[in-house]
Backbone as a chain_set.jsonl record, in Angstrom:
{"seq": "MNYNMNGFMTSQMHSFAALMIVVITIGTLHMIAPDHWLPLSAISGRFKYTRARTQGTASLLGFLHSGISAVIGLAASIIGLLFISYLKDGFTLIGRILLIIVAAYFIVNGYRESISGEESAGDDTTVRSALAVSIFPDFAIVPFIFSTLGLSNLSAIEIIVSFMVVSILSINVMAYIGTRGLARIVEKIPPYYIDYVMGIILLATIPFV", "coords": {"N": [[0.837, -1.199, 0.0], [1.851, 1.27, 0.934], [3.957, 1.395, -0.817], [2.658, 1.636, -3.276], [1.389, 4.08, -2.889], [3.591, 5.79, -2.545], [4.752, 5.487, -5.033], [2.766, 6.588, -6.631], [2.771, 9.267, -5.74], [5.351, 10.006, -6.447], [5.172, 9.806, -9.21], [3.311, 11.844, -9.704], [4.817, 14.064, -8.912], [6.862, 14.031, -10.807], [5.348, 14.463, -13.122], [4.338, 17.029, -12.592], [6.716, 18.497, -12.454], [7.611, 18.235, -15.09], [5.537, 19.557, -16.453], [5.835, 22.122, -15.37], [8.357, 22.866, -16.349], [7.806, 22.975, -19.091], [5.864, 25.009, -19.15], [7.344, 27.229, -18.276], [9.159, 27.354, -20.375], [7.442, 27.858, -22.566], [6.292, 30.295, -21.752], [8.53, 31.92, -21.869], [9.364, 31.688, -24.59], [7.117, 32.701, -25.934], [7.091, 35.432, -25.267], [9.455, 36.224, -26.37], [8.953, 36.418, -29.016], [8.943, 38.739, -31.671], [6.616, 40.319, -32.08], [5.639, 40.871, -29.601], [7.435, 42.469, -28.092], [8.761, 44.215, -29.832], [7.144, 46.425, -30.8], [7.037, 48.031, -28.464], [9.745, 48.621, -28.114], [10.161, 50.154, -30.403], [8.45, 52.355, -29.962], [9.557, 53.316, -27.6], [12.08, 54.2, -28.444], [11.36, 56.105, -30.384], [9.845, 58.032, -29.018], [11.499, 58.784, -27.028], [11.582, 57.441, -24.481], [12.314, 57.1, -21.006], [14.605, 54.852, -19.329], [13.383, 53.734, -17.09], [10.659, 54.166, -17.646], [10.322, 52.644, -19.937], [10.906, 50.017, -19.033], [8.979, 49.839, -17.068], [6.626, 49.973, -18.574], [6.959, 47.653, -20.046], [6.788, 45.752, -18.017], [4.132, 46.121, -17.228], [2.781, 45.388, -19.58], [3.583, 42.713, -19.762], [2.449, 41.728, -17.416], [-0.32, 42.148, -17.865], [-0.674, 40.574, -20.144], [0.01, 37.927, -19.238], [-1.703, 37.773, -17.047], [-4.317, 38.01, -18.135], [-4.254, 35.738, -19.702], [-4.083, 33.788, -17.705], [-6.535, 34.124, -16.387], [-8.323, 33.374, -18.409], [-7.491, 30.736, -18.665], [-8.189, 29.695, -16.131], [-10.967, 30.084, -16.169], [-11.705, 28.427, -18.301], [-10.9, 26.016, -17.203], [-12.594, 25.756, -14.995], [-15.042, 25.515, -16.267], [-14.539, 23.113, -17.528], [-14.364, 21.446, -15.297], [-17.001, 21.251, -14.543], [-17.993, 19.321, -16.132], [-16.481, 17.17, -15.631], [-17.182, 14.985, -14.057], [-18.464, 13.252, -15.666], [-16.684, 11.853, -17.043], [-14.232, 9.302, -17.2], [-11.064, 9.354, -15.732], [-10.911, 12.081, -16.29], [-9.387, 14.521, -16.131], [-6.953, 13.876, -17.346], [-7.756, 13.124, -19.95], [-9.193, 15.421, -20.927], [-7.204, 17.332, -20.577], [-5.277, 16.475, -22.434], [-6.732, 16.692, -24.797], [-7.136, 19.453, -24.865], [-4.488, 20.294, -25.128], [-3.903, 19.346, -27.703], [-5.739, 20.841, -29.208], [-4.911, 23.518, -28.683], [-2.26, 23.393, -29.582], [-2.732, 22.887, -32.286], [-3.953, 25.284, -32.901], [-1.817, 27.144, -32.661], [-0.058, 26.187, -34.637], [-1.63, 26.37, -36.987], [-2.186, 29.11, -36.914], [0.403, 30.08, -37.171], [0.966, 29.205, -39.746], [-0.907, 30.683, -41.217], [0.048, 33.271, -40.754], [2.488, 33.054, -42.03], [1.855, 32.862, -44.729], [0.464, 35.173, -45.174], [2.211, 37.192, -44.832], [2.367, 39.252, -42.997], [3.534, 42.232, -41.509], [4.78, 44.534, -39.096], [3.857, 47.858, -39.398], [5.498, 51.065, -39.764], [4.512, 53.574, -38.907], [3.471, 56.018, -36.473], [0.852, 55.729, -35.383], [0.189, 53.076, -36.028], [2.209, 51.66, -34.708], [1.719, 52.363, -32.055], [-0.815, 51.237, -31.722], [-0.101, 48.624, -32.02], [0.859, 47.833, -29.589], [-1.172, 46.638, -28.27], [-1.122, 44.059, -29.134], [0.798, 42.9, -27.612], [-0.417, 42.202, -25.239], [-2.145, 40.272, -25.917], [-3.817, 37.299, -25.14], [-2.226, 34.197, -24.135], [-3.063, 31.212, -25.173], [-1.899, 28.832, -24.708], [-1.435, 28.284, -22.074], [-3.749, 27.318, -20.975], [-4.373, 24.379, -21.083], [-2.464, 23.516, -19.243], [-3.035, 24.705, -16.791], [-5.47, 23.471, -16.332], [-4.697, 20.766, -16.224], [-2.975, 20.72, -13.997], [-4.746, 21.267, -11.978], [-5.795, 18.838, -11.561], [-3.899, 17.701, -10.023], [-3.406, 19.345, -7.702], [-4.799, 22.251, -6.068], [-2.849, 24.025, -5.269], [-0.751, 23.395, -6.964], [-1.724, 24.343, -9.379], [-1.794, 27.083, -8.829], [0.936, 27.575, -8.504], [1.822, 27.057, -11.081], [0.524, 29.116, -12.498], [1.582, 31.453, -11.283], [4.319, 31.119, -11.854], [4.257, 31.21, -14.65], [3.381, 33.854, -15.037], [5.452, 35.349, -13.841], [7.674, 34.594, -15.411], [6.842, 35.517, -17.926], [6.716, 38.307, -17.516], [9.393, 38.872, -16.828], [10.696, 38.029, -19.172], [9.719, 39.727, -21.253], [10.659, 42.11, -20.282], [13.44, 41.742, -20.412], [13.744, 41.463, -23.204], [12.785, 43.949, -24.041], [14.69, 45.597, -22.931], [17.16, 44.853, -24.186], [16.335, 45.26, -26.747], [15.878, 48.019, -27.037], [18.411, 48.902, -27.055], [19.58, 48.145, -29.332], [20.539, 45.536, -29.471], [19.256, 43.307, -30.264], [19.169, 42.382, -32.836], [19.234, 39.949, -34.246], [17.206, 38.398, -33.091], [14.932, 39.997, -33.509], [14.497, 39.679, -36.151], [13.407, 37.249, -36.44], [10.687, 35.607, -37.735], [7.404, 35.88, -36.376], [5.768, 33.644, -36.756], [7.457, 31.467, -36.707], [7.948, 31.09, -34.016], [5.385, 30.357, -33.256], [5.162, 27.868, -34.524], [7.134, 26.407, -33.146], [6.106, 26.471, -30.535], [3.74, 25.046, -30.909], [4.744, 22.509, -31.523], [6.092, 21.908, -29.126], [3.93, 21.775, -27.35], [2.53, 19.548, -28.351], [4.446, 17.61, -27.846], [4.301, 17.514, -25.156], [2.099, 16.081, -24.4], [2.335, 13.288, -23.505], [3.037, 13.68, -20.84], [0.929, 14.654, -19.462]], "CA": [[0.0, 0.0, 0.0], [2.751, 2.422, 1.006], [4.745, 1.421, -2.049], [1.803, 2.176, -4.33], [1.184, 5.502, -2.615], [4.848, 6.487, -2.841], [4.913, 5.479, -6.483], [1.794, 7.545, -7.174], [3.242, 10.613, -5.426], [6.54, 10.251, -7.267], [4.689, 10.024, -10.569], [2.723, 13.177, -9.735], [5.9, 15.041, -8.829], [7.532, 14.042, -12.105], [4.436, 15.095, -14.065], [4.292, 18.456, -12.289], [8.01, 19.069, -12.83], [7.634, 18.317, -16.546], [4.608, 20.615, -16.841], [6.431, 23.396, -14.977], [9.431, 23.163, -17.304], [7.194, 23.359, -20.362], [5.204, 26.306, -18.96], [8.406, 28.24, -18.251], [9.68, 27.442, -21.746], [6.433, 28.505, -23.407], [6.192, 31.687, -21.337], [9.718, 32.617, -22.378], [9.323, 31.727, -26.047], [6.046, 33.565, -26.413], [7.452, 36.834, -25.108], [10.606, 36.512, -27.229], [8.432, 36.737, -30.351], [9.058, 40.186, -31.897], [5.357, 41.059, -32.033], [5.335, 41.215, -28.217], [8.304, 43.505, -27.525], [9.282, 45.147, -30.829], [6.411, 47.707, -30.789], [7.468, 48.824, -27.311], [11.092, 49.124, -28.402], [10.032, 51.215, -31.409], [7.86, 53.524, -29.303], [10.532, 53.809, -26.629], [13.097, 54.957, -29.158], [10.792, 57.23, -31.118], [9.359, 59.066, -28.112], [12.536, 59.038, -26.027], [11.218, 56.966, -23.149], [13.403, 56.821, -20.078], [14.75, 53.425, -19.067], [12.369, 53.347, -16.107], [9.344, 54.124, -18.29], [10.324, 51.501, -20.855], [10.807, 48.769, -18.272], [7.692, 49.848, -16.396], [5.622, 49.62, -19.574], [7.174, 46.239, -20.357], [6.245, 44.977, -16.892], [2.672, 46.205, -17.298], [2.342, 44.566, -20.712], [3.782, 41.315, -19.391], [1.463, 41.383, -16.385], [-1.639, 42.058, -18.495], [-0.653, 39.403, -21.031], [-0.03, 36.685, -18.465], [-2.886, 37.79, -16.194], [-5.481, 37.688, -18.963], [-4.088, 34.327, -20.075], [-4.397, 32.978, -16.526], [-7.985, 34.21, -16.153], [-8.95, 32.529, -19.419], [-7.178, 29.356, -18.313], [-8.99, 29.313, -14.969], [-12.366, 30.014, -16.594], [-11.85, 27.213, -19.099], [-10.746, 24.879, -16.302], [-13.818, 25.654, -14.188], [-16.07, 24.956, -17.159], [-14.198, 21.698, -17.707], [-14.668, 20.738, -14.055], [-18.442, 21.034, -14.475], [-18.319, 18.126, -16.899], [-15.472, 16.165, -15.335], [-17.76, 13.806, -13.417], [-19.005, 12.358, -16.672], [-15.58, 11.217, -17.752], [-13.24, 8.566, -16.425], [-9.753, 9.991, -15.939], [-11.274, 13.279, -17.03], [-8.319, 15.508, -16.22], [-5.979, 13.427, -18.349], [-8.358, 13.175, -21.284], [-9.463, 16.799, -21.333], [-5.919, 18.008, -20.676], [-4.653, 16.105, -23.711], [-7.533, 17.282, -25.869], [-6.82, 20.88, -24.887], [-3.136, 20.442, -25.685], [-3.993, 19.148, -29.155], [-6.455, 21.985, -29.778], [-4.074, 24.719, -28.61], [-1.129, 23.169, -30.488], [-3.247, 23.084, -33.644], [-4.181, 26.726, -33.054], [-0.541, 27.809, -32.911], [0.481, 25.757, -35.935], [-2.461, 26.959, -38.037], [-1.962, 30.548, -36.881], [1.718, 30.304, -37.742], [0.876, 29.016, -41.205], [-1.64, 31.828, -41.769], [0.953, 34.424, -40.735], [3.569, 32.852, -42.998], [1.382, 33.096, -46.103], [-0.084, 36.523, -45.286], [3.346, 38.111, -44.893], [2.078, 40.435, -42.19], [4.643, 42.852, -40.806], [4.381, 45.759, -38.405], [4.154, 49.089, -40.114], [6.357, 51.905, -38.942], [3.965, 54.85, -38.507], [3.22, 56.142, -35.046], [-0.449, 55.187, -35.014], [0.242, 51.619, -36.111], [3.086, 51.148, -33.659], [1.009, 52.511, -30.787], [-1.881, 50.229, -31.697], [0.514, 47.297, -31.955], [1.1, 47.474, -28.196], [-2.276, 45.764, -27.848], [-0.736, 42.69, -29.472], [1.636, 42.397, -26.528], [-1.218, 41.66, -24.144], [-3.046, 39.233, -26.425], [-3.623, 36.126, -24.27], [-1.526, 33.0, -24.587], [-3.958, 30.09, -24.892], [-1.109, 27.64, -24.398], [-1.435, 28.034, -20.626], [-5.033, 26.716, -20.589], [-4.314, 22.954, -20.712], [-1.575, 23.281, -18.104], [-3.795, 25.036, -15.588], [-6.463, 22.415, -16.148], [-4.03, 19.52, -15.842], [-2.433, 20.809, -12.642], [-5.867, 21.208, -11.041], [-5.962, 17.426, -11.257], [-2.908, 17.357, -8.998], [-3.823, 20.085, -6.511], [-5.008, 23.679, -6.315], [-1.56, 24.683, -5.073], [0.024, 23.179, -8.189], [-2.255, 25.268, -10.376], [-1.338, 28.421, -8.446], [2.372, 27.64, -8.792], [1.952, 27.138, -12.537], [0.098, 30.446, -12.913], [2.561, 32.434, -10.801], [5.553, 30.916, -12.629], [3.996, 31.706, -16.0], [3.318, 35.308, -15.0], [6.795, 35.869, -13.543], [8.525, 34.376, -16.584], [6.387, 36.412, -18.982], [7.128, 39.673, -17.176], [10.855, 38.949, -16.93], [11.114, 37.852, -20.568], [9.46, 40.931, -22.049], [11.57, 43.133, -19.775], [14.767, 41.484, -20.986], [13.711, 41.765, -24.63], [12.636, 45.401, -24.189], [15.978, 46.202, -22.567], [18.162, 44.662, -25.238], [15.8, 45.793, -27.99], [16.063, 49.469, -27.09], [19.844, 49.17, -27.17], [20.044, 47.623, -30.611], [21.257, 44.276, -29.288], [18.363, 42.19, -30.573], [19.032, 42.359, -34.295], [18.959, 38.592, -34.739], [15.9, 37.95, -32.602], [13.838, 40.771, -34.079], [14.283, 39.233, -37.524], [12.727, 35.949, -36.427], [9.248, 35.763, -37.993], [6.595, 35.383, -35.251], [5.172, 32.335, -37.001], [8.416, 30.446, -36.296], [7.678, 30.848, -32.604], [4.12, 29.61, -33.197], [5.448, 26.473, -34.877], [7.885, 25.787, -32.043], [5.203, 26.285, -29.411], [2.837, 23.954, -31.261], [5.491, 21.245, -31.403], [6.325, 21.68, -27.696], [2.659, 21.366, -26.757], [2.261, 18.17, -28.752], [5.415, 16.744, -27.173], [3.975, 17.48, -23.725], [0.929, 15.223, -24.17], [2.584, 12.1, -22.649], [3.277, 14.034, -19.436], [-0.323, 15.122, -18.85]], "C": [[0.872, 1.249, 0.0], [3.561, 2.56, -0.27], [3.927, 2.041, -3.183], [1.594, 3.669, -4.143], [2.431, 6.308, -2.936], [5.073, 6.573, -4.347], [3.991, 6.481, -7.148], [2.27, 8.973, -6.958], [4.461, 10.973, -6.257], [6.148, 10.55, -8.705], [4.084, 11.416, -10.712], [3.792, 14.265, -9.724], [6.622, 15.165, -10.157], [6.664, 14.749, -13.15], [4.408, 16.604, -13.853], [5.588, 19.138, -12.714], [8.094, 19.248, -14.343], [6.733, 19.443, -17.036], [5.188, 21.985, -16.519], [7.519, 23.81, -15.956], [8.857, 23.65, -18.624], [6.539, 24.735, -20.252], [6.233, 27.432, -18.958], [8.98, 28.449, -19.651], [8.721, 28.189, -22.653], [6.299, 29.985, -23.053], [7.35, 32.513, -21.87], [9.66, 32.783, -23.887], [8.29, 32.715, -26.562], [6.438, 35.037, -26.333], [8.683, 37.216, -25.921], [10.15, 36.877, -28.636], [8.412, 38.257, -30.546], [7.746, 40.951, -31.781], [4.954, 41.419, -30.605], [6.168, 42.388, -27.709], [8.78, 44.543, -28.533], [8.495, 46.463, -30.889], [6.834, 48.613, -29.634], [8.847, 49.412, -27.549], [11.038, 50.282, -29.387], [9.486, 52.498, -30.781], [8.853, 54.164, -28.335], [11.59, 54.667, -27.302], [12.554, 56.215, -29.804], [10.389, 58.379, -30.203], [10.282, 59.295, -26.911], [12.111, 58.649, -24.614], [12.465, 56.831, -22.29], [13.485, 55.303, -19.875], [13.66, 52.932, -18.109], [10.994, 53.227, -16.755], [9.237, 52.925, -19.234], [10.125, 50.196, -20.099], [9.483, 48.69, -17.516], [6.566, 49.451, -17.344], [5.73, 48.145, -19.94], [6.576, 45.36, -19.256], [4.724, 44.963, -16.928], [2.134, 45.325, -18.42], [2.462, 43.077, -20.384], [2.762, 40.849, -18.373], [0.076, 41.215, -16.997], [-1.737, 40.826, -19.381], [-0.819, 38.113, -20.237], [-1.263, 36.612, -17.574], [-4.145, 37.419, -16.953], [-5.438, 36.22, -19.372], [-4.497, 33.416, -18.917], [-5.896, 32.97, -16.244], [-8.734, 33.32, -17.148], [-8.723, 31.056, -19.097], [-8.016, 28.855, -17.152], [-10.455, 29.158, -15.346], [-12.625, 28.736, -17.382], [-11.775, 25.973, -18.212], [-12.002, 24.658, -15.459], [-14.948, 25.064, -15.019], [-15.824, 23.462, -17.364], [-14.56, 20.873, -16.486], [-16.162, 20.427, -13.931], [-18.849, 19.74, -15.175], [-17.399, 16.952, -16.567], [-16.066, 14.878, -14.777], [-18.3, 12.809, -14.424], [-17.916, 11.557, -17.381], [-14.666, 10.472, -16.796], [-11.864, 9.135, -16.769], [-9.921, 11.301, -16.714], [-10.17, 14.289, -17.191], [-7.323, 15.146, -17.311], [-6.53, 13.585, -19.753], [-8.559, 14.6, -21.766], [-8.162, 17.586, -21.478], [-5.235, 17.725, -22.01], [-5.41, 16.691, -24.899], [-7.227, 18.768, -26.007], [-5.437, 21.133, -25.475], [-3.154, 20.32, -27.204], [-4.653, 20.347, -29.822], [-5.577, 23.23, -29.806], [-2.853, 24.585, -29.52], [-1.55, 23.401, -31.935], [-3.472, 24.565, -33.921], [-2.882, 27.443, -33.402], [0.026, 27.452, -34.281], [-0.298, 26.384, -37.084], [-2.252, 28.469, -38.093], [-0.603, 30.904, -37.474], [1.702, 30.196, -39.251], [0.17, 30.203, -41.857], [-0.754, 33.065, -41.82], [2.034, 34.292, -41.805], [3.122, 33.147, -44.428], [0.811, 34.501, -46.291], [1.027, 37.56, -45.395], [3.129, 39.371, -44.103], [3.333, 40.929, -41.488], [4.139, 44.13, -40.153], [4.786, 46.974, -39.227], [4.893, 50.033, -39.186], [5.754, 53.218, -38.487], [3.568, 54.83, -37.041], [1.916, 55.479, -34.615], [-0.431, 53.669, -34.992], [1.078, 51.031, -34.986], [2.409, 51.252, -32.301], [-0.066, 51.434, -30.657], [-1.311, 48.83, -31.521], [0.834, 46.875, -30.531], [0.025, 46.525, -27.682], [-1.943, 44.306, -28.123], [0.056, 42.063, -28.335], [0.835, 41.786, -25.393], [-2.218, 40.615, -24.632], [-2.774, 37.944, -25.655], [-2.936, 34.955, -24.948], [-2.368, 31.785, -24.194], [-3.204, 28.813, -24.522], [-1.143, 27.301, -22.916], [-2.685, 27.282, -20.179], [-4.921, 25.241, -20.209], [-3.444, 22.677, -19.495], [-2.264, 23.624, -16.783], [-4.797, 23.928, -15.298], [-5.816, 21.131, -15.641], [-3.516, 19.57, -14.408], [-3.54, 20.854, -11.591], [-6.15, 19.756, -10.653], [-4.971, 16.942, -10.224], [-3.278, 18.02, -7.679], [-4.022, 21.545, -6.891], [-3.7, 24.459, -6.19], [-0.701, 24.554, -6.326], [-0.428, 24.147, -9.277], [-1.783, 26.689, -10.093], [0.137, 28.597, -8.782], [2.615, 27.766, -10.298], [1.619, 28.551, -13.016], [1.128, 31.503, -12.521], [3.862, 32.332, -11.605], [5.4, 31.472, -14.032], [4.013, 33.232, -16.035], [4.697, 35.918, -14.765], [7.704, 35.751, -14.762], [8.135, 35.321, -17.719], [6.859, 37.843, -18.745], [8.639, 39.847, -17.319], [11.308, 38.905, -18.389], [10.895, 39.111, -21.387], [10.329, 42.088, -21.565], [12.959, 42.976, -20.371], [14.785, 41.871, -22.459], [13.566, 43.265, -24.876], [13.972, 46.093, -23.918], [16.997, 46.072, -23.698], [17.681, 45.218, -26.565], [16.018, 47.279, -28.126], [17.533, 49.859, -27.202], [20.449, 48.546, -28.42], [20.783, 46.31, -30.522], [20.423, 43.055, -29.687], [18.143, 42.037, -32.077], [18.642, 40.981, -34.823], [17.548, 38.174, -34.357], [14.769, 38.69, -33.283], [13.559, 40.386, -35.53], [13.584, 37.873, -37.596], [11.239, 36.165, -36.677], [8.446, 35.18, -36.838], [6.036, 33.985, -35.483], [6.148, 31.201, -36.706], [8.18, 30.063, -34.839], [6.394, 30.041, -32.44], [4.349, 28.143, -33.505], [6.138, 25.741, -33.72], [6.965, 25.507, -30.857], [4.224, 25.147, -29.681], [3.496, 22.601, -31.088], [5.733, 20.898, -29.935], [5.056, 21.174, -27.019], [2.331, 19.912, -27.096], [3.201, 17.19, -28.039], [5.122, 16.604, -25.686], [2.861, 16.486, -23.393], [1.217, 14.003, -23.293], [2.745, 12.417, -21.174], [2.015, 14.491, -18.714], [-1.106, 13.95, -18.275]], "O": [[0.68, 2.162, -0.804], [3.823, 3.664, -0.748], [4.431, 2.861, -3.951], [1.617, 4.434, -5.107], [2.345, 7.383, -3.529], [5.524, 7.595, -4.866], [4.375, 7.147, -8.11], [2.192, 9.801, -7.866], [4.595, 12.107, -6.718], [6.717, 11.437, -9.341], [4.309, 12.093, -11.715], [3.685, 15.262, -10.438], [6.957, 16.269, -10.588], [7.164, 15.53, -13.959], [4.449, 17.371, -14.814], [5.56, 20.235, -13.272], [8.579, 20.269, -14.829], [7.112, 20.2, -17.929], [5.049, 22.915, -17.314], [7.595, 24.975, -16.347], [9.351, 24.614, -19.209], [6.65, 25.543, -21.174], [6.012, 28.475, -19.574], [9.252, 29.578, -20.059], [9.135, 29.054, -23.424], [6.203, 30.832, -23.94], [7.173, 33.663, -22.273], [9.877, 33.877, -24.409], [8.545, 33.469, -27.501], [6.14, 35.805, -27.247], [8.934, 38.401, -26.141], [10.865, 37.563, -29.367], [7.92, 38.984, -29.683], [7.758, 42.127, -31.416], [4.019, 42.197, -30.413], [5.655, 43.222, -26.963], [9.166, 45.645, -28.141], [9.105, 47.524, -31.016], [6.971, 49.824, -29.809], [9.093, 50.573, -27.223], [11.763, 51.266, -29.244], [9.996, 53.589, -31.035], [8.973, 55.387, -28.262], [11.955, 55.729, -26.798], [13.197, 57.264, -29.781], [10.56, 59.548, -30.548], [9.897, 59.912, -25.919], [12.26, 59.427, -23.672], [13.539, 56.489, -22.785], [12.554, 54.569, -20.207], [13.092, 51.856, -18.296], [10.244, 52.299, -16.454], [8.194, 52.277, -19.318], [9.287, 49.373, -20.468], [8.927, 47.606, -17.342], [5.668, 48.695, -16.976], [4.718, 47.468, -20.124], [5.936, 44.347, -19.539], [4.098, 43.93, -16.689], [1.153, 44.604, -18.238], [1.568, 42.286, -20.685], [2.266, 39.724, -18.444], [-0.627, 40.253, -16.688], [-2.746, 40.122, -19.376], [-1.695, 37.301, -20.539], [-1.815, 35.533, -17.36], [-4.948, 36.614, -16.482], [-6.465, 35.542, -19.385], [-5.17, 32.405, -19.117], [-6.462, 31.931, -15.902], [-9.663, 32.604, -16.775], [-9.627, 30.232, -19.231], [-8.502, 27.724, -17.175], [-11.117, 28.219, -14.903], [-13.624, 28.05, -17.167], [-12.492, 24.998, -18.436], [-12.422, 23.523, -15.238], [-15.713, 24.225, -14.545], [-16.754, 22.657, -17.375], [-15.01, 19.734, -16.612], [-16.542, 19.449, -13.287], [-19.882, 19.144, -14.873], [-17.521, 15.874, -17.149], [-15.52, 13.797, -14.998], [-18.564, 11.655, -14.085], [-18.202, 10.695, -18.212], [-14.363, 10.96, -15.707], [-11.543, 9.366, -17.935], [-9.181, 11.589, -17.655], [-10.013, 14.867, -18.267], [-6.903, 15.996, -18.097], [-5.857, 14.112, -20.639], [-8.15, 14.954, -22.871], [-8.025, 18.406, -22.386], [-4.681, 18.628, -22.637], [-4.808, 17.13, -25.879], [-7.078, 19.282, -27.116], [-5.245, 22.083, -26.234], [-2.503, 21.093, -27.906], [-4.197, 20.818, -30.864], [-5.5, 23.919, -30.823], [-2.453, 25.556, -30.162], [-0.828, 24.027, -32.711], [-3.218, 25.046, -35.025], [-2.844, 28.254, -34.327], [0.529, 28.318, -34.997], [0.296, 26.873, -38.045], [-2.151, 29.047, -39.175], [-0.468, 31.898, -38.188], [2.337, 30.984, -39.951], [0.587, 30.675, -42.915], [-0.786, 33.82, -42.791], [2.446, 35.281, -42.411], [3.911, 33.624, -45.243], [0.684, 34.976, -47.42], [0.844, 38.642, -45.954], [3.628, 40.437, -44.466], [4.101, 40.139, -40.94], [3.172, 44.732, -40.619], [5.923, 47.085, -39.685], [4.917, 49.833, -37.972], [6.409, 53.944, -37.739], [3.358, 53.771, -36.449], [1.872, 54.762, -33.615], [-0.958, 53.043, -34.073], [0.703, 50.026, -34.383], [2.511, 50.337, -31.484], [-0.204, 50.802, -29.609], [-1.957, 47.956, -30.943], [1.057, 45.692, -30.275], [0.265, 45.716, -26.786], [-2.426, 43.415, -27.424], [-0.002, 40.853, -28.116], [1.347, 40.941, -24.658], [-3.04, 40.128, -23.857], [-1.619, 37.536, -25.529], [-3.048, 34.751, -26.157], [-2.384, 31.38, -23.032], [-3.804, 27.835, -24.077], [-0.904, 26.154, -22.538], [-2.683, 26.671, -19.11], [-5.334, 24.871, -19.11], [-3.671, 21.696, -18.787], [-2.097, 22.924, -15.784], [-4.951, 23.502, -14.154], [-6.335, 20.488, -14.729], [-3.608, 18.581, -13.681], [-3.3, 20.514, -10.432], [-6.671, 19.475, -9.574], [-5.169, 15.892, -9.613], [-3.442, 17.347, -6.662], [-3.491, 22.019, -7.896], [-3.472, 25.43, -6.912], [-0.003, 25.495, -6.704], [0.395, 24.7, -10.007], [-1.413, 27.417, -11.015], [0.543, 29.644, -9.286], [3.506, 28.496, -10.732], [2.338, 29.118, -13.838], [1.499, 32.348, -13.336], [4.437, 33.35, -11.989], [6.305, 32.129, -14.547], [4.585, 33.834, -16.944], [5.066, 36.895, -15.417], [8.418, 36.694, -15.105], [9.005, 35.866, -18.398], [7.342, 38.507, -19.662], [9.107, 40.846, -17.865], [12.198, 39.655, -18.791], [11.779, 39.526, -22.136], [10.697, 42.956, -22.357], [13.581, 43.954, -20.786], [15.719, 42.527, -22.92], [14.158, 43.798, -25.815], [14.334, 47.055, -24.595], [17.615, 47.054, -24.111], [18.485, 45.604, -27.413], [16.315, 47.761, -29.219], [17.852, 51.027, -27.422], [21.668, 48.434, -28.548], [21.578, 45.991, -31.405], [20.835, 41.914, -29.473], [17.076, 41.618, -32.527], [17.821, 40.864, -35.733], [16.792, 37.663, -35.183], [13.746, 38.087, -33.606], [12.51, 40.726, -36.076], [13.218, 37.408, -38.676], [10.588, 36.853, -35.891], [8.767, 34.092, -36.36], [5.848, 33.223, -34.534], [5.714, 30.072, -36.475], [8.208, 28.888, -34.472], [6.317, 29.152, -31.592], [3.8, 27.269, -32.833], [5.776, 24.619, -33.368], [7.033, 24.439, -30.248], [3.912, 24.37, -28.778], [2.889, 21.662, -30.573], [5.599, 19.741, -29.538], [5.106, 20.249, -26.208], [1.906, 19.145, -26.232], [2.801, 16.084, -27.676], [5.626, 15.692, -25.03], [2.699, 16.095, -22.237], [0.416, 13.699, -22.408], [2.608, 11.528, -20.335], [2.027, 14.693, -17.5], [-2.188, 14.143, -17.719]]}, "num_chains": 1, "name": "protein.A"}
């Protein structure tokens, strides 16, 4: 009995560790995409933002982005919980389904961006409006919040907090190096490349859910 319980707890710990690693990776990758930090860098340079204002704006954008993502993830998870009693091993099944759906979203979105050839325009109005893109929610967090609820509420909180911290730190780092002309290579990476990578990571995570 104790052996089975210890084995179960060890398995849960391994699953949580794997999910945490993926969430941190996704949070970092998503904010590295130029469409999240490049508009801020452009505005910062054009309107002579101070370093404090640039980093403060980056922190706000990162907080709104990750916060909205977390709220959507929690809402989706609560809705899923309403139907969980009808499914055997519901957390595992729904978690995997969500991973497939979100992975497909990123891959399809990446493909659409690649064929549309969308690029940020350089006029002031467009660049200002582009800041809204930085807070667009990351649906990739949804299946992870749902899956960790199957472990414990604390696990879900840890996942959300980690995602938010990583998102805020990542956009701050990119804003810092971007405003100093040190991100020439990264800023040339098409956003749809990041979408493809995130889709692949999500699909590779399915066995750990």
